[in-house]
N, C-alpha and C positions, 0 to 999 in steps of 0.2 A: 504494500500500500504506500502510495506517495503522499507526503504531507505538503500542505500549502505553506510557503514561507511567509505569508502575510496573514493578518488577522482575518479569520473567516467572515466576519461581518462585512468586510470590504468586498469580498466575493459575492456575498448575499445581496449587497446593494447593487452591484452590477447585474446580477441575476434578475432582480425584480425591476430593474430600470426599463425604460422604453427603448434602449439601444438594441439594434438589430444584430442578432448572432450570426447573420449571414455576411457581416462585414468584419474585416480585421481592423479594429479601431486603433488609431495611433495612441501612444502612451499618454499624451496630454489629454486626449478625449476621454480615455479610460479614467484618469484621475479626476477630471472635471465631472464626469457622469457619476462616479462613486460618491464624491463629496456632495454633489447636488442632491442625489437620491437620499443620502443619509440626513442632510439638512431638512429635506421635505418630509421624510417618513420616520426617521429615527431607527435605531437598531432593532427594537422589538417588532415594529411593523414590517421591516424588511424580512425578518425571520418568519413572521406570521404569513406574509404573502408567499414566501418561498415554500413553506409547509403546505399551503393550499395548492400550489402548482404541483408539488410532489404527490399530493393525494389525488388530485383530479387528473393530472396528465403526466404520469411518471415517464412515459416514453419521450416526452419533450423535455422534461426537467433534467434528466441525466445528461443529455448532450449540452444543454444550456449551462448547467453548473460547471461542466468541464471547460466549456468555452470561457466562462467568467473567471474561473480559477487560473487558467492559463494566461489570460490577459492581465489579471491583477498581479500575478506573480511577475510577469514581465514589466509591467508599468510601475509597480509600487515597491520593488525591491532593489533598484540599481544603487541606491545609497548604501544599503546594507552590504551589497557585494563589494563596493568600493572600500568600505570601512574595514572589511576583513583582510584586504590586501596589505 
């Protein structure tokens, strides 16, 4: 099992955002989308909406959360990778 190097709530925020998973968003757009979604909904509502999607449409949820985790890992961890060097 792979672990996500960023706080899971950040991935959940991208997961429940209105961003299209059919696009490879650039890092700045990922960061802006995550922060805007968290400001609008808050962490608890992000988790609640994600749970609803997983319950109602698990076939969609799995690929979308993988997409969100990959983009968040790429867009939100460069500072950590540079600090370790």
